[in-house]
Backbone as XML, in Angstrom:
<?xml version="1.0"?>
<chain id="A" units="angstrom">
  <residue number="1" name="UNK">
    <atom name="N" x="76.517" y="-3.824" z="-30.930"/>
    <atom name="CA" x="76.174" y="-5.198" z="-30.066"/>
    <atom name="C" x="75.319" y="-4.894" z="-28.704"/>
  </residue>
  <residue number="2" name="UNK">
    <atom name="N" x="74.367" y="-5.861" z="-29.279"/>
    <atom name="CA" x="73.039" y="-6.127" z="-28.254"/>
    <atom name="C" x="73.027" y="-6.997" z="-27.234"/>
  </residue>
  <residue number="3" name="UNK">
    <atom name="N" x="72.698" y="-6.836" z="-25.956"/>
    <atom name="CA" x="72.692" y="-7.588" z="-24.662"/>
    <atom name="C" x="71.723" y="-8.188" z="-24.834"/>
  </residue>
  <residue number="4" name="UNK">
    <atom name="N" x="71.577" y="-9.430" z="-24.279"/>
    <atom name="CA" x="70.258" y="-10.131" z="-24.205"/>
    <atom name="C" x="69.526" y="-9.600" z="-22.759"/>
  </residue>
  <residue number="5" name="UNK">
    <atom name="N" x="68.675" y="-9.729" z="-22.695"/>
    <atom name="CA" x="67.603" y="-9.445" z="-21.211"/>
    <atom name="C" x="68.682" y="-10.117" z="-19.819"/>
  </residue>
  <residue number="6" name="UNK">
    <atom name="N" x="68.748" y="-11.321" z="-20.242"/>
    <atom name="CA" x="69.211" y="-11.692" z="-19.221"/>
    <atom name="C" x="70.836" y="-11.364" z="-18.914"/>
  </residue>
  <residue number="7" name="UNK">
    <atom name="N" x="71.418" y="-10.731" z="-19.806"/>
    <atom name="CA" x="72.873" y="-9.992" z="-19.625"/>
    <atom name="C" x="72.531" y="-8.865" z="-18.954"/>
  </residue>
  <residue number="8" name="UNK">
    <atom name="N" x="71.807" y="-7.898" z="-19.354"/>
    <atom name="CA" x="71.377" y="-6.864" z="-18.777"/>
    <atom name="C" x="70.714" y="-6.765" z="-17.584"/>
  </residue>
  <residue number="9" name="UNK">
    <atom name="N" x="69.867" y="-7.879" z="-16.907"/>
    <atom name="CA" x="69.272" y="-8.276" z="-15.781"/>
    <atom name="C" x="70.601" y="-8.631" z="-14.629"/>
  </residue>
  <residue number="10" name="UNK">
    <atom name="N" x="71.768" y="-9.010" z="-15.579"/>
    <atom name="CA" x="73.164" y="-9.701" z="-14.562"/>
    <atom name="C" x="74.111" y="-8.344" z="-14.084"/>
  </residue>
  <residue number="11" name="UNK">
    <atom name="N" x="74.162" y="-7.106" z="-15.682"/>
    <atom name="CA" x="74.729" y="-6.080" z="-15.174"/>
    <atom name="C" x="73.990" y="-5.172" z="-14.614"/>
  </residue>
  <residue number="12" name="UNK">
    <atom name="N" x="73.216" y="-5.187" z="-14.240"/>
    <atom name="CA" x="72.340" y="-4.025" z="-13.178"/>
    <atom name="C" x="72.181" y="-4.494" z="-11.895"/>
  </residue>
  <residue number="13" name="UNK">
    <atom name="N" x="72.131" y="-5.957" z="-12.026"/>
    <atom name="CA" x="72.287" y="-6.848" z="-10.474"/>
    <atom name="C" x="73.770" y="-6.182" z="-10.043"/>
  </residue>
  <residue number="14" name="UNK">
    <atom name="N" x="74.856" y="-6.542" z="-10.644"/>
    <atom name="CA" x="76.211" y="-5.750" z="-10.354"/>
    <atom name="C" x="76.412" y="-4.394" z="-10.089"/>
  </residue>
  <residue number="15" name="UNK">
    <atom name="N" x="75.999" y="-4.045" z="-11.187"/>
    <atom name="CA" x="76.283" y="-2.466" z="-10.757"/>
    <atom name="C" x="75.218" y="-2.132" z="-9.094"/>
  </residue>
  <residue number="16" name="UNK">
    <atom name="N" x="73.971" y="-2.872" z="-9.263"/>
    <atom name="CA" x="72.932" y="-2.257" z="-7.783"/>
    <atom name="C" x="74.158" y="-2.874" z="-6.991"/>
  </residue>
  <residue number="17" name="UNK">
    <atom name="N" x="75.106" y="-3.662" z="-6.992"/>
    <atom name="CA" x="75.240" y="-4.216" z="-5.789"/>
    <atom name="C" x="76.682" y="-3.812" z="-5.189"/>
  </residue>
  <residue number="18" name="UNK">
    <atom name="N" x="77.117" y="-2.663" z="-6.325"/>
    <atom name="CA" x="78.054" y="-1.913" z="-5.963"/>
    <atom name="C" x="78.667" y="-1.481" z="-4.996"/>
  </residue>
  <residue number="19" name="UNK">
    <atom name="N" x="79.976" y="-1.585" z="-4.382"/>
    <atom name="CA" x="80.109" y="-0.643" z="-2.763"/>
    <atom name="C" x="80.806" y="0.100" z="-3.152"/>
  </residue>
  <residue number="20" name="UNK">
    <atom name="N" x="80.569" y="1.421" z="-1.930"/>
    <atom name="CA" x="82.168" y="2.204" z="-1.735"/>
    <atom name="C" x="83.507" y="2.051" z="-1.479"/>
  </residue>
  <residue number="21" name="UNK">
    <atom name="N" x="82.966" y="0.685" z="-0.653"/>
    <atom name="CA" x="84.559" y="0.111" z="-0.023"/>
    <atom name="C" x="85.158" y="-1.137" z="-0.390"/>
  </residue>
  <residue number="22" name="UNK">
    <atom name="N" x="84.399" y="-1.253" z="-1.860"/>
    <atom name="CA" x="84.710" y="-2.338" z="-2.449"/>
    <atom name="C" x="86.307" y="-2.244" z="-2.729"/>
  </residue>
  <residue number="23" name="UNK">
    <atom name="N" x="86.841" y="-3.640" z="-2.672"/>
    <atom name="CA" x="88.715" y="-4.091" z="-2.964"/>
    <atom name="C" x="88.992" y="-4.863" z="-4.079"/>
  </residue>
  <residue number="24" name="UNK">
    <atom name="N" x="90.069" y="-4.523" z="-4.224"/>
    <atom name="CA" x="89.963" y="-5.083" z="-5.821"/>
    <atom name="C" x="91.026" y="-6.823" z="-5.970"/>
  </residue>
  <residue number="25" name="UNK">
    <atom name="N" x="90.987" y="-6.984" z="-6.867"/>
    <atom name="CA" x="91.410" y="-8.720" z="-7.210"/>
    <atom name="C" x="92.993" y="-8.760" z="-6.360"/>
  </residue>
  <residue number="26" name="UNK">
    <atom name="N" x="93.652" y="-7.871" z="-5.822"/>
    <atom name="CA" x="95.019" y="-7.794" z="-5.429"/>
    <atom name="C" x="94.950" y="-7.617" z="-3.965"/>
  </residue>
  <residue number="27" name="UNK">
    <atom name="N" x="94.011" y="-6.877" z="-3.397"/>
    <atom name="CA" x="93.573" y="-6.915" z="-1.851"/>
    <atom name="C" x="93.145" y="-8.211" z="-1.347"/>
  </residue>
  <residue number="28" name="UNK">
    <atom name="N" x="91.840" y="-8.652" z="-2.287"/>
    <atom name="CA" x="91.366" y="-9.693" z="-2.205"/>
    <atom name="C" x="92.431" y="-11.146" z="-1.850"/>
  </residue>
  <residue number="29" name="UNK">
    <atom name="N" x="93.281" y="-10.993" z="-2.886"/>
    <atom name="CA" x="93.946" y="-12.237" z="-3.213"/>
    <atom name="C" x="95.093" y="-12.364" z="-1.798"/>
  </residue>
  <residue number="30" name="UNK">
    <atom name="N" x="96.134" y="-11.263" z="-1.276"/>
    <atom name="CA" x="96.712" y="-10.756" z="-0.195"/>
    <atom name="C" x="95.484" y="-11.377" z="1.097"/>
  </residue>
  <residue number="31" name="UNK">
    <atom name="N" x="94.269" y="-10.783" z="1.351"/>
    <atom name="CA" x="93.751" y="-11.108" z="2.473"/>
    <atom name="C" x="92.991" y="-12.758" z="2.731"/>
  </residue>
  <residue number="32" name="UNK">
    <atom name="N" x="93.339" y="-13.926" z="0.987"/>
    <atom name="CA" x="92.802" y="-14.781" z="0.801"/>
    <atom name="C" x="93.289" y="-16.130" z="1.861"/>
  </residue>
  <residue number="33" name="UNK">
    <atom name="N" x="93.969" y="-16.271" z="2.422"/>
    <atom name="CA" x="94.567" y="-16.518" z="3.486"/>
    <atom name="C" x="93.523" y="-16.566" z="4.619"/>
  </residue>
  <residue number="34" name="UNK">
    <atom name="N" x="93.448" y="-15.701" z="5.477"/>
    <atom name="CA" x="93.625" y="-15.462" z="6.389"/>
    <atom name="C" x="91.913" y="-15.523" z="6.399"/>
  </residue>
  <residue number="35" name="UNK">
    <atom name="N" x="90.649" y="-14.749" z="5.519"/>
    <atom name="CA" x="89.994" y="-15.261" z="4.720"/>
    <atom name="C" x="89.642" y="-16.687" z="5.305"/>
  </residue>
  <residue number="36" name="UNK">
    <atom name="N" x="90.403" y="-17.617" z="4.700"/>
    <atom name="CA" x="90.475" y="-18.843" z="4.658"/>
    <atom name="C" x="89.881" y="-19.718" z="6.182"/>
  </residue>
  <residue number="37" name="UNK">
    <atom name="N" x="91.090" y="-18.931" z="6.661"/>
    <atom name="CA" x="91.221" y="-19.385" z="7.904"/>
    <atom name="C" x="90.187" y="-19.277" z="8.890"/>
  </residue>
  <residue number="38" name="UNK">
    <atom name="N" x="89.617" y="-18.007" z="8.968"/>
    <atom name="CA" x="88.457" y="-17.493" z="9.701"/>
    <atom name="C" x="87.224" y="-18.537" z="9.206"/>
  </residue>
  <residue number="39" name="UNK">
    <atom name="N" x="87.122" y="-18.449" z="7.983"/>
    <atom name="CA" x="85.772" y="-19.535" z="7.606"/>
    <atom name="C" x="85.863" y="-20.826" z="8.015"/>
  </residue>
  <residue number="40" name="UNK">
    <atom name="N" x="87.101" y="-21.253" z="7.822"/>
    <atom name="CA" x="87.191" y="-22.915" z="8.048"/>
    <atom name="C" x="86.887" y="-22.727" z="9.788"/>
  </residue>
  <residue number="41" name="UNK">
    <atom name="N" x="87.184" y="-22.114" z="10.255"/>
    <atom name="CA" x="87.375" y="-22.247" z="12.015"/>
    <atom name="C" x="85.524" y="-21.515" z="12.490"/>
  </residue>
  <residue number="42" name="UNK">
    <atom name="N" x="85.444" y="-21.568" z="11.648"/>
    <atom name="CA" x="83.675" y="-21.108" z="11.978"/>
    <atom name="C" x="83.556" y="-19.742" z="12.943"/>
  </residue>
  <residue number="43" name="UNK">
    <atom name="N" x="84.403" y="-18.678" z="12.682"/>
    <atom name="CA" x="84.408" y="-17.168" z="13.617"/>
    <atom name="C" x="83.677" y="-16.218" z="12.361"/>
  </residue>
  <residue number="44" name="UNK">
    <atom name="N" x="83.555" y="-15.318" z="13.527"/>
    <atom name="CA" x="82.608" y="-14.648" z="12.850"/>
    <atom name="C" x="83.876" y="-13.457" z="12.217"/>
  </residue>
  <residue number="45" name="UNK">
    <atom name="N" x="83.532" y="-12.889" z="10.841"/>
    <atom name="CA" x="84.200" y="-11.793" z="10.000"/>
    <atom name="C" x="84.205" y="-10.391" z="10.019"/>
  </residue>
  <residue number="46" name="UNK">
    <atom name="N" x="85.446" y="-9.876" z="10.530"/>
    <atom name="CA" x="85.434" y="-8.626" z="10.642"/>
    <atom name="C" x="85.174" y="-7.982" z="9.689"/>
  </residue>
  <residue number="47" name="UNK">
    <atom name="N" x="85.151" y="-6.550" z="9.428"/>
    <atom name="CA" x="85.386" y="-5.692" z="8.481"/>
    <atom name="C" x="86.172" y="-5.893" z="7.069"/>
  </residue>
  <residue number="48" name="UNK">
    <atom name="N" x="86.671" y="-5.914" z="7.713"/>
    <atom name="CA" x="88.096" y="-6.082" z="5.974"/>
    <atom name="C" x="88.065" y="-6.991" z="5.527"/>
  </residue>
  <residue number="49" name="UNK">
    <atom name="N" x="87.778" y="-8.391" z="6.457"/>
    <atom name="CA" x="87.463" y="-9.811" z="5.632"/>
    <atom name="C" x="85.990" y="-10.289" z="4.753"/>
  </residue>
  <residue number="50" name="UNK">
    <atom name="N" x="85.250" y="-8.886" z="5.735"/>
    <atom name="CA" x="83.748" y="-9.315" z="4.651"/>
    <atom name="C" x="83.557" y="-8.373" z="3.779"/>
  </residue>
  <residue number="51" name="UNK">
    <atom name="N" x="84.425" y="-7.623" z="3.408"/>
    <atom name="CA" x="84.876" y="-6.897" z="2.141"/>
    <atom name="C" x="85.430" y="-8.391" z="1.026"/>
  </residue>
  <residue number="52" name="UNK">
    <atom name="N" x="86.182" y="-9.203" z="1.699"/>
    <atom name="CA" x="87.082" y="-10.114" z="0.760"/>
    <atom name="C" x="85.424" y="-10.962" z="0.357"/>
  </residue>
  <residue number="53" name="UNK">
    <atom name="N" x="84.739" y="-11.102" z="1.262"/>
    <atom name="CA" x="82.674" y="-12.414" z="0.738"/>
    <atom name="C" x="82.781" y="-11.204" z="-0.225"/>
  </residue>
  <residue number="54" name="UNK">
    <atom name="N" x="82.694" y="-10.504" z="0.213"/>
    <atom name="CA" x="81.710" y="-9.278" z="-1.227"/>
    <atom name="C" x="82.378" y="-9.938" z="-2.022"/>
  </residue>
  <residue number="55" name="UNK">
    <atom name="N" x="83.969" y="-9.214" z="-2.141"/>
    <atom name="CA" x="84.946" y="-9.710" z="-3.319"/>
    <atom name="C" x="84.620" y="-10.623" z="-4.146"/>
  </residue>
  <residue number="56" name="UNK">
    <atom name="N" x="84.487" y="-11.971" z="-3.044"/>
    <atom name="CA" x="84.316" y="-13.336" z="-3.722"/>
    <atom name="C" x="83.112" y="-13.021" z="-4.791"/>
  </residue>
  <residue number="57" name="UNK">
    <atom name="N" x="82.015" y="-12.809" z="-4.095"/>
    <atom name="CA" x="80.853" y="-13.349" z="-4.554"/>
    <atom name="C" x="80.922" y="-12.881" z="-6.254"/>
  </residue>
  <residue number="58" name="UNK">
    <atom name="N" x="81.371" y="-11.864" z="-6.457"/>
    <atom name="CA" x="81.193" y="-11.219" z="-7.582"/>
    <atom name="C" x="82.439" y="-11.193" z="-8.769"/>
  </residue>
  <residue number="59" name="UNK">
    <atom name="N" x="82.997" y="-12.052" z="-8.544"/>
    <atom name="CA" x="84.515" y="-12.483" z="-9.383"/>
    <atom name="C" x="84.792" y="-13.905" z="-9.016"/>
  </residue>
  <residue number="60" name="UNK">
    <atom name="N" x="84.745" y="-14.431" z="-10.360"/>
    <atom name="CA" x="84.705" y="-15.860" z="-10.964"/>
    <atom name="C" x="86.490" y="-16.342" z="-10.258"/>
  </residue>
  <residue number="61" name="UNK">
    <atom name="N" x="87.116" y="-15.294" z="-10.813"/>
    <atom name="CA" x="88.791" y="-16.004" z="-10.680"/>
    <atom name="C" x="89.192" y="-16.184" z="-9.142"/>
  </residue>
  <residue number="62" name="UNK">
    <atom name="N" x="88.578" y="-14.796" z="-8.204"/>
    <atom name="CA" x="89.019" y="-15.104" z="-7.166"/>
    <atom name="C" x="88.636" y="-15.858" z="-6.093"/>
  </residue>
  <residue number="63" name="UNK">
    <atom name="N" x="86.975" y="-16.450" z="-6.676"/>
    <atom name="CA" x="86.551" y="-17.420" z="-6.043"/>
    <atom name="C" x="86.957" y="-19.218" z="-5.976"/>
  </residue>
  <residue number="64" name="UNK">
    <atom name="N" x="87.149" y="-18.944" z="-7.398"/>
    <atom name="CA" x="88.247" y="-20.347" z="-7.651"/>
    <atom name="C" x="89.921" y="-20.242" z="-6.885"/>
  </residue>
  <residue number="65" name="UNK">
    <atom name="N" x="90.131" y="-19.136" z="-7.040"/>
    <atom name="CA" x="91.392" y="-19.821" z="-5.963"/>
    <atom name="C" x="91.009" y="-19.853" z="-4.443"/>
  </residue>
  <residue number="66" name="UNK">
    <atom name="N" x="90.377" y="-19.124" z="-4.565"/>
    <atom name="CA" x="89.294" y="-19.383" z="-3.061"/>
    <atom name="C" x="89.552" y="-20.779" z="-2.531"/>
  </residue>
  <residue number="67" name="UNK">
    <atom name="N" x="88.219" y="-21.293" z="-3.367"/>
    <atom name="CA" x="87.908" y="-22.925" z="-3.361"/>
    <atom name="C" x="89.269" y="-23.752" z="-3.307"/>
  </residue>
  <residue number="68" name="UNK">
    <atom name="N" x="89.988" y="-23.295" z="-3.609"/>
    <atom name="CA" x="91.326" y="-24.275" z="-4.087"/>
    <atom name="C" x="92.337" y="-24.094" z="-2.669"/>
  </residue>
  <residue number="69" name="UNK">
    <atom name="N" x="92.593" y="-23.694" z="-2.095"/>
    <atom name="CA" x="93.134" y="-22.766" z="-0.407"/>
    <atom name="C" x="92.108" y="-23.341" z="0.164"/>
  </residue>
  <residue number="70" name="UNK">
    <atom name="N" x="90.755" y="-22.992" z="-0.347"/>
    <atom name="CA" x="89.851" y="-23.949" z="1.161"/>
    <atom name="C" x="90.096" y="-25.738" z="1.193"/>
  </residue>
  <residue number="71" name="UNK">
    <atom name="N" x="90.299" y="-25.621" z="-0.240"/>
    <atom name="CA" x="90.663" y="-27.566" z="-0.119"/>
    <atom name="C" x="91.723" y="-27.928" z="0.448"/>
  </residue>
  <residue number="72" name="UNK">
    <atom name="N" x="92.614" y="-27.178" z="0.080"/>
    <atom name="CA" x="93.629" y="-27.552" z="0.705"/>
    <atom name="C" x="93.860" y="-26.968" z="1.976"/>
  </residue>
  <residue number="73" name="UNK">
    <atom name="N" x="93.429" y="-26.211" z="2.438"/>
    <atom name="CA" x="93.676" y="-26.558" z="4.091"/>
    <atom name="C" x="92.824" y="-27.319" z="4.816"/>
  </residue>
  <residue number="74" name="UNK">
    <atom name="N" x="91.600" y="-27.646" z="3.971"/>
    <atom name="CA" x="90.859" y="-28.500" z="5.018"/>
    <atom name="C" x="91.714" y="-29.930" z="4.755"/>
  </residue>
  <residue number="75" name="UNK">
    <atom name="N" x="92.232" y="-30.380" z="3.519"/>
    <atom name="CA" x="92.837" y="-31.893" z="3.936"/>
    <atom name="C" x="93.559" y="-31.891" z="4.855"/>
  </residue>
  <residue number="76" name="UNK">
    <atom name="N" x="94.613" y="-30.342" z="4.263"/>
    <atom name="CA" x="95.940" y="-30.630" z="5.577"/>
    <atom name="C" x="95.291" y="-30.413" z="6.844"/>
  </residue>
  <residue number="77" name="UNK">
    <atom name="N" x="94.179" y="-30.472" z="7.185"/>
    <atom name="CA" x="93.824" y="-30.502" z="8.618"/>
    <atom name="C" x="93.119" y="-31.851" z="9.161"/>
  </residue>
  <residue number="78" name="UNK">
    <atom name="N" x="92.850" y="-32.521" z="8.231"/>
    <atom name="CA" x="92.322" y="-33.595" z="8.569"/>
    <atom name="C" x="93.507" y="-34.375" z="9.155"/>
  </residue>
</chain>
């Protein structure tokens, strides 16, 4: 199987961005409500919630869950 240049560049970028303190999807989803509350309030993220933000940047499934949760929370705050 051959990868295109774009696929190789994407893979290299993801590998380069890998951190020792990354979290998995279960941890991200567990903390997603708190992350949404903090971001909607415009407050600063602590270290743990910063890891949620980093996970969301590379996980489209968790990012989709966050977008849905954020939309629901934003609607309920109107």
